[in-house]
BAZA-918219 format. One record per atom (N, C-alpha, C): x, y, z; residue in one letter. Coordinates in steps of 0.05 Angstrom, whole numbers, plus 5000, padded with zeros to 4 digits. Example, Ala and Ser with C-alpha at 12.3 -4.5 7.8 and 13.67 -1.06 7.14 Angstrom:
BEGIN
526448865156A524649105156A526449345156A525749555142S527349795143S525850015157S
//
This chain:
BEGIN
501749775000X500050005000X501850255000X501050454985X502550704985X501950855011X504050975022X503751135046X501651355043X501651485020X499751705015X496851605014X496451355009X493751235008X492751125034X494551115054X493851005080X491751175094X489551065102X487351215112X487251245143X488751075157X488751085186X490451315196X489851405220X491251635231X494051565242X494351325251X496751245266X498451035251X501051045256X502950845247X504250735272X504450475274X505450345298X508150215294X509550165316X512150025314X511849775298X513749725281X513749495263X512949565235X511849805231X511149895204X513749925187X513649825163X515949835145X515350035123X517250215118X517050405096X518950305074X517950255050X519550165027X519650375006X522050434997X522350654977X524850614961X525150774940X527550764923X529750934936X532150814937X534350954950X536451044930X538151214940X540451304925X542951254942X545251254929X547751214944X547851384969X548551284992X549851034997X548050795002X545450834997X543550615000X543250464974X541950234975X541450074952X539150194936X538450064914X536250144897X533650144911X533149944928X530749924944X531549914973X530150074990X530850105018X528350055035X528749925058X526649895078X527550015104X525850195115X526250305142X523950195159X524550125184X522450025202X522150225225X519650275231X518950445254X519250275280X520750375299X521250225323X520850405347X520150275370X520150415395X523050475403X523550715412X526250805419X525951005442X526050905466X525351065489X527151315494X529551315483X531351535489X530951775471X528551805460X527952035442X525452185453X525052425443X522752585451X520152435445X519952305422X517552175413X517251895423X519551775429X519551485436X519751305411X520251425387X520351275362X522851355346X523751165330X525951205312X525551025287X527151075267X527150905243X529850775240X529750515236X532150355230X532050265201X534350255188X534450125162X534549825167X532949675152X532849385155X533549235129X534849375111X535549255085X538349335077X539549165060X542049225048X544349265067X546449405057X548849445072X548449595098X546449775099X545949935123X544049795143X543349545137X541549395155X542449415184X540649485202X541249505230X542149785239X542249975220X543250245227X540850425235X541250575256X539350775264X539551005244X537251075232X537151275211X536251545222X534151545238X533051805248X531451755274X531851925293X530051935317X527952145312X525452065315X523252245308X522752445331X521952685324X521352895344X518652845357X518252995379X515752975393X513353045375X513653225356X511553305338X510453075321X512052855319X511252625302X509152455316X508752485342X506852315356X504052355346X502552135345X499752145338X498052165363X495452175358X493652195381X493351925394X493751705379X493551435391X495851385409X495451225429X497551165448X499751005434X502251095438X504650965427X504450925397X504051145383X503851145354X504951405342X505651385317X506551625302X504251705283X503951965280X501852075262X502652015233X500851885218X501251825190X501352095174X499652285181X499752545168X502452685172X503552665196X506152795201X508252665183X508252405181X510252265164X510052355135X507552365125X507152445097X508152735093X507452905111X508153195109X511153235112X512453075129X515253125135X517252915124X516252745106X517952535095X520652645085X520652835067X523152935055X524853095074X523653225093X525253385112X526553215134X524953025145X525852865168X526852585162X525752465141X526352175138X528152115114X527452195090X529152125067X528552325045X530452505039X529952715019X530152634990X531252394984X531752324956X529652154944X527352124957X525051974945X522552124952X520952194933X518452334939X516552154955X515052284973X513252134991X511151974975X510452064951X508551934935X509451654925X512051614926X513251354918X513851164941X513051234965X513651074989X511350884994X512050624997X510050425005X510350355034X508250255046X508450165074X507549875075X508749735094X507949455100X507149465130X504649405135X503649415162X503749135175X
//
């Protein structure tokens, strides 16, 4: 499913974002949303594919939190994809695996 087509308000830990990468990533990249207590939001994204598998990519800010308990706002991710998560792939080309 495309991230932009996702109708729910919240994204939970374990959600995978799949998108086209550029160097130093591979052609296809997967980031997973994980609980990460040492951040403002309690969430971070780890790369789970290719050479960077297991690497912490970004700790999400408090503003990323959704209204649901222990979740990230799907609207925030769509709005802030290129600024906070990955600038080299348009958000319209991002898929999610729930």
